[in-house]
py3Dmol code that shows the C-alpha trace and the ligand (Angstrom):
import py3Dmol

protein = """\
ATOM      1  CA  UNK A   1     -55.511  21.426 -24.300  1.00  0.00           C
ATOM      2  CA  UNK A   2     -54.491  23.953 -26.928  1.00  0.00           C
ATOM      3  CA  UNK A   3     -55.756  27.496 -26.234  1.00  0.00           C
ATOM      4  CA  UNK A   4     -58.214  28.958 -28.736  1.00  0.00           C
ATOM      5  CA  UNK A   5     -57.587  32.595 -27.757  1.00  0.00           C
ATOM      6  CA  UNK A   6     -54.286  34.385 -28.125  1.00  0.00           C
ATOM      7  CA  UNK A   7     -52.462  34.963 -24.823  1.00  0.00           C
ATOM      8  CA  UNK A   8     -49.791  37.423 -23.674  1.00  0.00           C
ATOM      9  CA  UNK A   9     -46.959  35.336 -25.128  1.00  0.00           C
ATOM     10  CA  UNK A  10     -48.454  33.158 -27.827  1.00  0.00           C
ATOM     11  CA  UNK A  11     -51.040  33.240 -30.589  1.00  0.00           C
ATOM     12  CA  UNK A  12     -54.103  31.045 -30.063  1.00  0.00           C
ATOM     13  CA  UNK A  13     -55.472  28.430 -32.458  1.00  0.00           C
ATOM     14  CA  UNK A  14     -58.049  30.857 -33.940  1.00  0.00           C
ATOM     15  CA  UNK A  15     -55.408  33.452 -34.907  1.00  0.00           C
ATOM     16  CA  UNK A  16     -53.107  30.728 -36.265  1.00  0.00           C
ATOM     17  CA  UNK A  17     -55.959  29.177 -38.293  1.00  0.00           C
ATOM     18  CA  UNK A  18     -56.936  32.543 -39.831  1.00  0.00           C
ATOM     19  CA  UNK A  19     -53.265  33.253 -40.584  1.00  0.00           C
ATOM     20  CA  UNK A  20     -52.723  30.007 -42.524  1.00  0.00           C
ATOM     21  CA  UNK A  21     -56.123  30.117 -44.234  1.00  0.00           C
ATOM     22  CA  UNK A  22     -55.189  33.593 -45.545  1.00  0.00           C
ATOM     23  CA  UNK A  23     -51.739  32.352 -46.546  1.00  0.00           C
ATOM     24  CA  UNK A  24     -53.372  29.692 -48.760  1.00  0.00           C
ATOM     25  CA  UNK A  25     -56.369  31.679 -50.056  1.00  0.00           C
ATOM     26  CA  UNK A  26     -54.660  34.958 -51.088  1.00  0.00           C
ATOM     27  CA  UNK A  27     -52.217  33.286 -53.543  1.00  0.00           C
ATOM     28  CA  UNK A  28     -55.076  31.024 -54.771  1.00  0.00           C
ATOM     29  CA  UNK A  29     -57.243  34.110 -55.502  1.00  0.00           C
ATOM     30  CA  UNK A  30     -54.344  35.944 -57.177  1.00  0.00           C
ATOM     31  CA  UNK A  31     -53.468  32.885 -59.279  1.00  0.00           C
ATOM     32  CA  UNK A  32     -57.042  32.074 -60.365  1.00  0.00           C
ATOM     33  CA  UNK A  33     -57.869  35.777 -60.920  1.00  0.00           C
ATOM     34  CA  UNK A  34     -54.902  36.486 -63.200  1.00  0.00           C
ATOM     35  CA  UNK A  35     -55.287  33.183 -65.048  1.00  0.00           C
ATOM     36  CA  UNK A  36     -59.034  33.855 -65.624  1.00  0.00           C
ATOM     37  CA  UNK A  37     -58.336  37.437 -66.749  1.00  0.00           C
ATOM     38  CA  UNK A  38     -55.723  36.211 -69.264  1.00  0.00           C
ATOM     39  CA  UNK A  39     -57.537  33.043 -70.404  1.00  0.00           C
ATOM     40  CA  UNK A  40     -57.976  32.838 -74.202  1.00  0.00           C
ATOM     41  CA  UNK A  41     -60.539  30.053 -74.093  1.00  0.00           C
ATOM     42  CA  UNK A  42     -64.056  30.799 -72.667  1.00  0.00           C
ATOM     43  CA  UNK A  43     -64.431  27.348 -71.054  1.00  0.00           C
ATOM     44  CA  UNK A  44     -61.084  27.715 -69.235  1.00  0.00           C
ATOM     45  CA  UNK A  45     -62.073  31.189 -68.045  1.00  0.00           C
ATOM     46  CA  UNK A  46     -65.473  29.942 -66.796  1.00  0.00           C
ATOM     47  CA  UNK A  47     -63.834  27.054 -64.946  1.00  0.00           C
ATOM     48  CA  UNK A  48     -61.349  29.351 -63.207  1.00  0.00           C
ATOM     49  CA  UNK A  49     -64.087  31.839 -62.256  1.00  0.00           C
ATOM     50  CA  UNK A  50     -66.209  29.026 -60.783  1.00  0.00           C
ATOM     51  CA  UNK A  51     -63.378  28.607 -58.279  1.00  0.00           C
ATOM     52  CA  UNK A  52     -62.586  32.356 -58.006  1.00  0.00           C
ATOM     53  CA  UNK A  53     -66.121  33.762 -57.476  1.00  0.00           C
ATOM     54  CA  UNK A  54     -68.079  32.773 -54.364  1.00  0.00           C
ATOM     55  CA  UNK A  55     -71.614  31.261 -54.766  1.00  0.00           C
TER      56      UNK A  55
END
"""
ligand_1 = """\
43
HEM
C -57.506 38.595 -52.879
C -57.691 38.755 -54.172
C -59.038 38.699 -54.857
C -60.305 38.571 -54.353
C -60.755 38.445 -52.902
C -61.216 38.578 -55.497
C -62.595 38.459 -55.425
C -63.448 38.451 -56.490
C -64.886 38.441 -56.416
C -65.707 38.464 -55.132
C -65.380 38.426 -57.679
C -66.844 38.413 -58.097
C -67.239 39.800 -58.574
C -68.651 39.862 -59.083
O -69.435 38.946 -58.820
O -68.960 40.852 -59.758
C -64.251 38.420 -58.581
C -64.342 38.410 -59.964
C -63.272 38.446 -60.818
N -61.950 38.613 -60.475
Fe -61.204 38.617 -58.563
N -60.481 38.721 -56.655
C -59.154 38.794 -56.314
C -58.088 38.975 -57.165
C -58.182 39.029 -58.546
C -57.057 39.257 -59.447
C -55.614 39.511 -58.996
C -57.547 39.219 -60.702
C -56.764 39.389 -61.973
C -56.733 40.506 -62.629
C -58.977 38.964 -60.625
C -59.826 38.803 -61.705
C -61.187 38.631 -61.622
C -62.081 38.439 -62.774
C -61.638 38.393 -64.232
C -63.373 38.328 -62.263
C -64.685 38.067 -63.048
C -65.133 39.244 -63.852
C -65.941 40.235 -63.074
O -66.900 39.849 -62.360
O -65.656 41.430 -63.192
N -59.322 38.860 -59.298
N -63.093 38.444 -57.837
"""
view = py3Dmol.view(width=600, height=400)
view.addModel(protein, "pdb")
view.setStyle({"model": 0}, {"cartoon": {"style": "trace"}})
view.addModel(ligand_1, "xyz")
view.setStyle({"model": 1}, {"stick": {}})
view.zoomTo()
view.show()
């Protein structure tokens, strides 16, 4: 069974999951943030911010 916690010589599944989640989410936030900030059209901006802003 794969270990959840990191051990002395390998990262566990929790650390690896957080690592890859961050690797996907940070570029997604940068991309949607800059595109929303530069959007000319209000509907495009609103659509991007629906993804960018939580809740
Ligand atoms: C890791 C990167 C980022 C995170 C976690 C993040 C998070 C957030 C959050 C939580 C809000 C909601 C703020 C509120 O409700 O007042 C927001 C709004 C916004 N963000 Fe980002 N953001 C990131 C990067 C960026 C970048 C790079 C830009 C581009 C300049 C950007 C542009 C915007 C805009 C235009 C809004 C909506 C306007 C406002 O509420 O002031 N964001 N962001």
